[in-house]
C-alpha positions in Angstrom: 74.2 -85.2 -63.5 77.9 -84.8 -62.5 78.7 -83.9 -58.9 79.8 -80.4 -60.0 76.7 -79.6 -62.0 74.6 -81.1 -59.2 76.3 -78.8 -56.7 75.6 -75.7 -58.9 72.0 -76.7 -59.1 71.8 -77.0 -55.3 73.4 -73.7 -54.7 71.1 -71.9 -57.1 67.9 -73.3 -55.6 67.4 -70.4 -53.1 67.5 -68.0 -56.0 64.7 -69.9 -57.8 62.7 -69.6 -54.7 63.4 -65.9 -54.2 62.5 -65.1 -57.8 59.0 -66.3 -57.1 59.1 -69.7 -58.6 56.0 -71.6 -57.4 54.8 -75.2 -57.4 51.4 -74.2 -58.7 48.4 -72.5 -57.3 48.5 -69.7 -54.7 49.5 -71.0 -51.3 49.5 -69.6 -47.8 52.4 -71.2 -46.0 56.0 -72.2 -46.8 56.9 -73.9 -50.0 60.0 -76.1 -49.6 62.3 -77.9 -52.1 64.5 -80.7 -50.8 67.3 -81.9 -53.1 70.0 -84.5 -52.5 73.7 -83.8 -53.4 75.2 -86.5 -55.6 77.9 -88.7 -54.0 77.2 -87.7 -50.4 74.5 -87.8 -47.7 74.1 -84.0 -47.8 70.7 -82.6 -48.6 69.8 -79.0 -49.4 66.6 -77.5 -48.1 65.2 -74.2 -49.5 62.0 -72.6 -48.4 59.9 -69.6 -49.4 57.0 -68.1 -47.4 53.9 -67.0 -49.3 50.5 -65.6 -48.5 50.0 -64.5 -44.9 53.0 -66.5 -43.7 55.4 -64.1 -45.5 55.2 -61.7 -42.6 55.1 -64.1 -39.7 58.4 -65.9 -39.8 61.3 -64.3 -37.8 63.1 -67.3 -36.6 64.2 -70.8 -37.7 64.2 -73.4 -34.9 65.5 -76.9 -35.6 64.8 -80.0 -33.4 67.9 -80.9 -31.4 66.6 -83.8 -29.2 64.0 -86.4 -30.3 63.4 -89.7 -28.6 66.9 -90.8 -27.6 68.6 -89.1 -30.5 70.6 -86.0 -29.4 72.5 -83.1 -31.1 70.3 -83.4 -34.2 70.6 -79.7 -35.0 74.4 -80.2 -35.3 73.7 -81.7 -38.7 72.4 -78.3 -40.0 74.8 -75.9 -41.6 75.1 -73.0 -44.1 71.8 -71.5 -42.8 70.8 -68.4 -44.8 67.7 -66.2 -44.9 66.4 -63.4 -47.1 63.9 -60.7 -46.6 61.5 -59.6 -49.4 63.4 -58.0 -52.2 66.1 -60.6 -52.2 68.0 -58.9 -49.4 70.0 -61.3 -47.3 69.4 -61.1 -43.5 71.8 -61.4 -40.7 70.9 -64.4 -38.5 71.8 -64.7 -34.8 72.2 -68.2 -33.4 70.9 -69.0 -29.9 71.6 -72.3 -28.2 71.3 -75.4 -30.3 69.5 -74.9 -33.6 67.8 -71.6 -33.1 68.3 -68.8 -35.6 66.7 -65.4 -35.3 66.4 -62.4 -37.6 65.4 -58.8 -36.8 62.7 -58.8 -39.5 60.5 -61.1 -41.4 62.1 -64.1 -43.2 60.8 -64.4 -46.7 63.1 -67.2 -47.8 65.7 -69.5 -46.3 68.1 -72.3 -47.2 70.4 -74.7 -45.3 72.2 -78.0 -45.7 71.6 -81.0 -43.6 73.9 -84.0 -43.3 71.8 -87.1 -43.2 74.4 -89.7 -42.8 73.0 -92.6 -40.7 73.2 -92.0 -37.0 76.1 -93.5 -35.1 73.6 -95.0 -32.7 71.6 -97.1 -35.2 68.9 -97.9 -32.7 67.4 -94.4 -33.2 67.0 -95.0 -37.0 63.2 -95.1 -37.0 63.0 -91.8 -35.1 65.1 -89.5 -37.2 65.9 -88.6 -40.8 68.8 -90.3 -42.6 69.9 -91.5 -46.0 72.1 -94.4 -47.0 73.2 -94.0 -50.6 77.0 -94.1 -50.5 78.5 -97.6 -50.2 75.1 -98.9 -49.4 74.8 -102.7 -48.8 71.5 -102.8 -50.6 69.6 -100.3 -52.7 70.0 -96.6 -51.9 67.3 -95.2 -49.7 66.3 -92.3 -47.3 63.9 -91.9 -44.5 63.0 -88.2 -44.2 60.9 -86.9 -41.3 59.5 -83.4 -41.1 60.3 -83.3 -37.3 64.0 -82.9 -37.8 64.2 -82.1 -41.6 62.2 -78.9 -41.4 62.3 -75.9 -39.0 59.6 -75.3 -36.4 57.5 -72.5 -37.8 54.4 -72.6 -35.6 51.0 -73.1 -37.2 52.4 -73.0 -40.7 51.3 -75.0 -43.7 54.1 -76.7 -45.6 54.1 -77.6 -49.3 57.2 -79.8 -50.1 58.7 -81.0 -53.3 61.6 -83.4 -53.6 64.3 -83.4 -56.3 65.7 -87.0 -56.2 68.2 -89.1 -58.0 67.0 -90.8 -61.2 65.1 -93.9 -60.5 64.0 -93.0 -57.0 60.4 -93.1 -55.8 58.6 -91.9 -52.7 56.1 -93.7 -50.4 54.1 -91.8 -47.9 50.7 -91.8 -46.2 50.3 -88.2 -47.4 48.6 -87.9 -50.8 50.9 -86.6 -53.6 49.6 -83.7 -55.5 50.4 -82.6 -59.0 54.2 -82.9 -59.6 54.7 -85.1 -56.5 54.1 -82.2 -54.2 52.9 -82.9 -50.6 51.0 -80.5 -48.3 50.7 -80.8 -44.5 50.7 -78.7 -41.3 52.0 -81.0 -38.6 55.7 -81.6 -39.5 55.9 -84.2 -36.7 53.6 -86.5 -38.6 55.1 -86.1 -42.1 57.1 -89.2 -43.0 58.6 -89.9 -46.4 60.4 -93.2 -47.3 62.2 -93.0 -50.6 64.8 -94.8 -52.6 65.7 -96.8 -55.6 64.1 -100.2 -55.5 61.2 -99.7 -53.1 58.8 -102.6 -53.4 55.4 -101.1 -52.9 52.3 -103.2 -52.2 48.7 -102.1 -51.5 45.9 -104.0 -49.8 42.3 -102.7 -49.2 39.6 -104.1 -47.0 36.4 -102.6 -45.5 37.3 -99.1 -46.6 40.9 -99.1 -45.2 43.9 -99.1 -47.6 47.2 -100.3 -46.4 50.3 -99.4 -48.4 53.6 -101.1 -47.8 57.1 -99.9 -48.8 59.6 -102.7 -48.4 63.4 -102.8 -49.1 66.2 -105.3 -48.4 66.1 -109.1 -48.2 64.1 -110.9 -45.6 63.5 -114.4 -44.4 59.9 -114.3 -45.6 58.3 -113.3 -48.9 56.8 -109.8 -49.3 53.4 -111.3 -49.9 53.3 -112.3 -46.2 53.3 -108.7 -44.9 50.0 -107.4 -46.3 48.0 -110.3 -45.1 49.6 -110.3 -41.7 49.0 -106.5 -41.2 45.4 -106.7 -42.4 44.7 -109.6 -40.0 46.0 -107.4 -37.1 44.1 -104.3 -38.2 40.8 -106.3 -38.5 41.4 -107.7 -35.0 41.9 -104.2 -33.5 38.9 -103.0 -35.5 36.8 -105.6 -33.6 38.3 -104.5 -30.3 37.9 -100.8 -30.8 34.9 -100.7 -33.1 36.5 -98.8 -35.9 39.7 -97.9 -37.7 40.9 -94.3 -37.1 42.5 -94.0 -40.5 41.3 -94.8 -44.0 44.9 -95.0 -45.2 47.8 -96.6 -43.4 51.5 -96.6 -44.5 53.9 -99.3 -43.3 57.6 -99.0 -44.0 59.9 -102.0 -43.5 63.7 -101.8 -43.8 66.9 -103.0 -42.2 69.2 -100.9 -40.1 71.4 -98.6 -42.2 74.6 -100.3 -41.0 75.8 -103.5 -39.3 73.8 -104.1 -36.1 73.8 -107.8 -35.5 70.7 -110.1 -35.5 67.4 -109.9 -33.7 67.4 -106.2 -33.1 64.6 -103.9 -34.0 62.9 -100.6 -33.2 59.8 -98.9 -34.7 57.8 -95.8 -34.5 54.2 -94.9 -35.4 53.5 -91.3 -36.4 50.1 -90.3 -37.6 49.2 -93.0 -40.1 52.7 -94.2 -40.7 54.4 -97.2 -39.1 58.1 -97.4 -39.6 59.9 -100.6 -38.7 63.7 -100.8 -38.8 65.0 -104.3 -38.1 67.9 -106.7 -38.5 67.3 -110.2 -39.7 66.4 -113.0 -37.3 68.9 -115.6 -36.2 66.4 -118.3 -36.8 64.5 -118.3 -40.1 61.5 -120.0 -38.6 61.0 -117.2 -36.1 61.3 -114.4 -38.6 57.5 -114.2 -39.4 56.6 -114.5 -35.7 58.8 -111.5 -34.9 57.3 -109.5 -37.8 53.9 -110.2 -36.4 55.1 -109.0 -33.0 56.4 -105.8 -34.5 53.1 -105.1 -36.4 50.9 -106.0 -33.5 52.6 -103.5 -31.3 53.0 -100.6 -33.8 49.5 -100.9 -35.4 48.0 -100.7 -31.9 49.5 -97.2 -31.7 47.2 -96.1 -34.5 44.5 -96.2 -31.9 46.6 -95.3 -28.8 48.0 -92.7 -28.6 47.6 -91.4 -32.2 43.8 -91.4 -32.2 43.3 -90.0 -28.7 44.1 -86.7 -27.0 46.4 -87.4 -24.0 47.8 -84.5 -22.0 51.0 -85.0 -20.1 53.5 -87.9 -20.1 51.7 -91.2 -20.7 54.2 -93.2 -22.5 54.0 -95.8 -19.7 50.3 -96.3 -20.7 50.5 -96.3 -24.5 53.7 -98.4 -24.6 52.9 -100.7 -21.7 49.3 -101.3 -22.7 50.2 -101.6 -26.3 52.7 -104.4 -25.6 50.2 -106.1 -23.3 47.3 -105.9 -25.7 49.6 -107.0 -28.5 50.5 -110.1 -26.6 46.8 -110.9 -26.0 46.1 -110.3 -29.7 48.9 -112.7 -30.6 47.3 -115.4 -28.5 43.8 -114.8 -29.9 44.8 -114.9 -33.5 46.9 -118.0 -33.0 50.3 -116.5 -33.4 51.4 -117.1 -29.8 50.7 -119.8 -27.3 49.5 -119.0 -23.8 52.9 -120.2 -22.6 54.5 -117.5 -24.8 52.2 -114.9 -23.2 53.2 -116.0 -19.7 56.9 -116.0 -20.6 56.7 -112.4 -21.9 54.9 -111.3 -18.8 57.4 -113.0 -16.6 60.2 -111.1 -18.4 58.3 -107.8 -17.9 57.8 -108.4 -14.2 61.4 -109.3 -13.8 62.5 -106.1 -15.4 60.1 -104.2 -13.2 61.5 -105.8 -10.1 65.0 -104.6 -11.0 63.9 -101.0 -11.4 65.2 -99.3 -8.3 64.1 -95.8 -9.2 61.1 -95.9 -6.9 59.4 -93.2 -9.0 55.7 -93.0 -9.8 55.0 -94.1 -13.4 54.2 -90.6 -14.6 57.5 -89.2 -13.3 59.5 -92.2 -14.6 57.9 -91.7 -18.0 59.1 -88.1 -18.1 62.6 -89.6 -18.3 61.6 -92.4 -20.7 64.6 -92.1 -23.0 67.1 -91.7 -20.1 66.0 -94.7 -18.1 65.3 -96.7 -21.2 62.1 -97.3 -23.1 62.2 -101.0 -22.1 61.8 -100.2 -18.4 58.8 -98.0 -19.1 57.2 -100.6 -21.3 57.8 -103.4 -18.7 56.3 -101.4 -15.9 53.4 -100.4 -18.1 52.8 -104.1 -19.1 52.9 -105.1 -15.4 50.2 -102.4 -14.6 48.1 -103.6 -17.6 48.4 -107.2 -16.4 47.3 -106.4 -12.9 44.5 -104.1 -14.2 43.3 -107.0 -16.4 43.2 -109.4 -13.4 41.3 -107.0 -11.2 38.7 -106.3 -13.9 38.2 -110.0 -14.6 37.8 -110.7 -10.9 35.5 -107.8 -10.0 33.2 -108.3 -13.0 33.3 -112.1 -12.8 35.1 -112.2 -16.2 32.5 -110.0 -17.9 35.1 -107.2 -18.5 38.8 -107.0 -19.3 41.3 -104.5 -20.6 39.9 -105.2 -24.0 36.8 -103.2 -22.9 38.6 -100.1 -21.6 41.5 -99.4 -24.0 
């Protein structure tokens, strides 16, 4: 499809929605279509409320700050809304990313520029696409948190119109016509592109699906076995696996970022790892194991528990500490490696001059740096482990309380 024809198609999407076009059966919520503009990183999002939701929506609020990514709502433009009867509404903008109407919004559309973030380290936390002058195969990481507006307790039904040859990988089940339904936009993650290498591995009722792109210093076949080893280890620690399906996305940064850098995020049942290559080939698999140990732990904590308040020091610090112990127990790390990592964490903690309680420090997690929070949390976990081992005469450890 030429760029001109593609643009015409994108501009007419809202009118298809207004005319009552539906993805299928009756639905109470918001039906959304997401389409990519050819030759750019612009995406058009169009939505139509149906059922009881048609009278509830009076504002569109877009996420502006997430993790250490700021000004996300600045990527949104050309926001329009319609009432029932195809009548366009006047929207008033308040602050960053908040649009309000005087009456119920029946349909809406907007454009979002998903060019990769300038600060590449935030790549696993936000939506982006890399299709123009891509070093490797075109791909996009789309996240409901910043792709879709906040609409309260609203069900979403989303359909993607993608370039030819693209496929989608997600922990959400795809319905007829590759339509996905969900309520919590913060846990909706879609990895898509041309050339996704998808692998599946099932064991003891748990299915792990992997979507991998780019060239690595290890074979794809290494990843499923490694991840399953870690999941089975944590199953023995916790007694069960909280999810029957787990999605793991592995990709490189969407730009030049040097070697030995990585960041990841676990949302719901999806682990997204964005990484650069390792300087030393023989350490590549060890680092992958480190990434998976840490992020897969988050499937249990915090994703499977109800924590109120700011406890990132706990789930990041204890996750890293337990991941280190897991690495030793499965033979991926030596005890000397464990002690070296703990020494680094204690050193970072000693240089923290904030003198704030952990809870208060965690409230400024992204301002002070997630590494500081993790280091202090690891130090607390280490001391907690020593106290438990001493007081119970080695009958209990942090393995028994996390």
